C-alpha positions in Angstrom: -92.0 182.6 36.8 -88.3 182.0 38.1 -87.0 183.1 35.0 -88.8 186.2 34.8 -87.7 187.1 38.2 -84.4 186.4 37.3 -84.8 188.8 34.3 -86.6 191.4 36.5 -83.5 191.7 38.9 -81.1 191.6 35.9 -82.7 194.5 34.5 -82.9 196.3 37.8 -79.4 195.6 38.7 -78.5 197.3 35.2 -80.5 200.4 35.8 -78.9 200.9 39.4 -75.5 200.5 37.9 -76.2 203.0 35.1 -77.5 205.6 37.5 -74.4 204.7 39.9 -72.2 205.2 36.7 -73.7 208.4 35.6 -73.3 209.7 39.2 -70.0 208.9 39.6 -69.4 210.7 36.1 -71.1 214.0 37.2 -69.1 213.9 40.1 -65.6 213.3 38.6 -65.7 217.3 37.7 -64.3 219.5 38.3 -61.1 217.4 38.6 -58.9 217.4 41.4 -55.3 219.1 40.6 -53.4 215.8 40.0 -50.0 215.2 41.5 -46.8 215.7 39.3 -46.4 212.6 37.0 -43.6 211.6 34.7 -45.8 212.5 31.6 -49.5 213.3 30.5 -51.6 211.8 28.0 -54.8 213.1 26.3 -56.9 211.1 24.4 -58.9 212.8 21.5 -62.6 213.3 21.0 -65.1 215.2 19.1 -64.1 218.1 21.5 -60.8 219.7 21.6 -61.3 220.7 25.5 -59.3 217.8 26.2 -56.1 218.6 24.5 -56.4 222.3 25.8 -56.5 221.0 29.2 -53.8 218.4 28.8 -51.4 221.2 27.3 -52.2 223.5 30.2 -51.3 221.1 32.4 -48.0 220.3 30.6 -47.3 224.3 30.8 -47.8 223.9 34.6 -45.1 221.5 34.9 -47.3 218.4 35.8 -45.6 216.1 33.5 -42.5 216.2 31.3 -44.0 215.4 28.2 -47.5 214.8 26.4 -48.8 212.3 24.2 -51.9 213.3 22.1 -53.3 210.0 21.0 -55.7 209.3 18.3 -54.8 212.5 16.3 -56.3 212.3 12.8 -53.8 210.7 10.3 -54.5 213.6 8.0 -54.0 216.4 10.6 -50.7 218.3 10.3 -48.7 219.3 13.5 -49.6 222.8 13.1 -53.2 222.3 12.7 -53.2 220.2 16.1 -51.1 223.1 17.6 -53.6 225.8 16.8 -56.6 223.6 18.0 -54.5 222.9 21.4 -53.7 226.6 21.8 -50.3 225.4 22.3 -47.5 228.0 22.1 -43.9 228.5 22.9 -41.1 226.1 23.0 -42.9 223.6 25.1 -45.2 222.4 22.2 -42.1 222.0 19.7 -39.8 220.2 22.6 -42.3 218.1 24.4 -45.4 217.0 22.8 -45.8 213.8 20.8 -48.7 213.3 18.5 -50.0 209.6 17.8 -51.8 208.9 14.7 -52.7 205.0 15.2 -55.4 204.8 17.7 -59.1 204.7 16.2 -60.6 203.2 19.7 -60.1 203.6 23.2 -58.3 200.2 23.2 -55.9 201.7 20.4 -55.3 204.6 22.5 -54.2 202.2 25.4 -52.0 200.4 23.2 -50.3 203.5 21.4 -50.0 205.1 25.1 -48.5 202.0 26.3 -45.7 201.8 23.6 -45.0 205.6 24.2 -44.6 205.0 27.8 -42.4 202.2 27.4 -40.2 203.7 25.0 -39.6 206.7 27.4 -39.5 204.5 30.8 -42.3 206.3 32.5 -43.9 205.1 35.7 -46.5 207.8 36.2 -49.0 209.4 33.7 -51.8 211.8 34.0 -54.8 210.5 31.7 -56.8 213.5 30.4 -60.0 212.8 28.5 -64.1 213.4 28.7 -65.5 212.8 32.1 -68.1 210.2 30.8 -65.1 208.4 29.0 -62.5 208.5 32.0 -63.7 205.2 33.8 -63.4 203.5 30.2 -60.2 204.8 29.5 -58.5 204.0 32.9 -59.6 200.3 32.4 -58.2 200.1 29.3 -55.0 201.9 30.3 -54.6 199.7 33.4 -55.0 196.8 31.1 -51.9 197.3 28.8 -49.7 199.1 31.5 -50.4 197.4 34.8 -47.0 198.4 36.3 -48.0 202.5 35.6 -49.5 204.7 38.0 -52.6 206.5 36.5 -54.0 209.9 37.6 -57.3 210.6 35.9 -57.9 214.1 35.0 -61.6 214.2 33.6 -62.8 217.2 31.8 -66.3 218.2 30.9 -66.9 218.5 27.3 -69.6 220.2 25.1 -70.5 217.4 23.4 -72.2 215.5 26.5 -74.1 217.0 29.8 -73.2 214.3 32.4 -75.1 216.2 35.0 -78.2 216.2 33.5 -77.8 213.2 30.8 -81.5 211.8 31.3 -83.3 215.2 29.9 -81.8 214.9 26.1 -81.9 211.9 24.1 -78.5 212.1 22.9 -76.8 212.7 26.2 -79.0 209.8 27.4 -77.9 207.5 24.5 -74.1 208.6 24.9 -74.0 207.8 28.7 -75.9 204.5 28.1 -73.7 203.5 25.4 -70.6 204.2 27.6 -71.8 202.4 30.4 -72.4 199.3 28.1 -68.9 199.6 26.9 -67.7 200.1 30.2 -69.2 196.7 31.6 -68.1 195.0 28.5 -64.4 196.1 29.6 -65.0 195.3 33.1 -66.3 191.9 32.4 -63.5 191.1 30.1 -60.9 192.0 32.9 -62.6 190.1 35.3 -62.3 186.9 32.9 -58.9 187.7 32.3 -58.0 187.4 36.0 -60.1 184.4 37.0 -58.4 182.9 34.2 -55.1 183.7 35.4 -55.9 182.3 38.9 -57.3 179.0 37.6 -54.6 178.4 34.9 -51.8 177.1 37.1 -53.8 174.8 38.9 -55.3 173.3 35.8 -52.4 173.2 33.6 -50.8 169.7 33.5 -47.6 169.0 35.4 -44.3 169.1 33.5 -42.9 165.7 32.4 -39.4 164.8 34.3 -36.5 165.7 32.0 -34.9 162.8 30.5 -30.8 162.5 30.4 -28.6 160.2 28.6 -26.7 158.1 30.6 -22.7 158.2 30.1 -21.2 155.2 28.3 -19.4 152.8 30.2 
């Protein structure tokens, strides 16, 4: 009976967590106007709305440069420009394309290298509303010293406000929640390990010195 009670409690905890996660996603848009930052990053996905929103922020002067992370390696710059509706000199001078990332973790690594290269200290993160919680966790993990400003956008791939009415939306939100929990658990485990490791590490041995010859 105790085992069954624990299982029921865990299931209830998971369900309430899913509801809270979905509510957080639904209430995140429309996004607040972000403060000016050193740069902007857009994480690509099934919809081009993310890229369009990031280009608009760049044109408004919210950041000095834009990275579009996770671009299809077969895509040409002119094709991405067309999809993003990028116009004028700002696209030619101030937009970088990242072709290596295939996952959110890959986005974080690709973005961290770009940020380190340019010595940026603050970043506006543009991605889908349902994706923003996990994306921010991954980026914080790879760039702990960089200030991140989330800018979630509504996409046509998931209806986060009525996610329970369609199986596809329910599945996407549920999977995203599970991935978010996995990363959150990983980061908590890392934090715990960093705190206990110094206490359990063996004390360094005393250095040996050679005596002077008499």
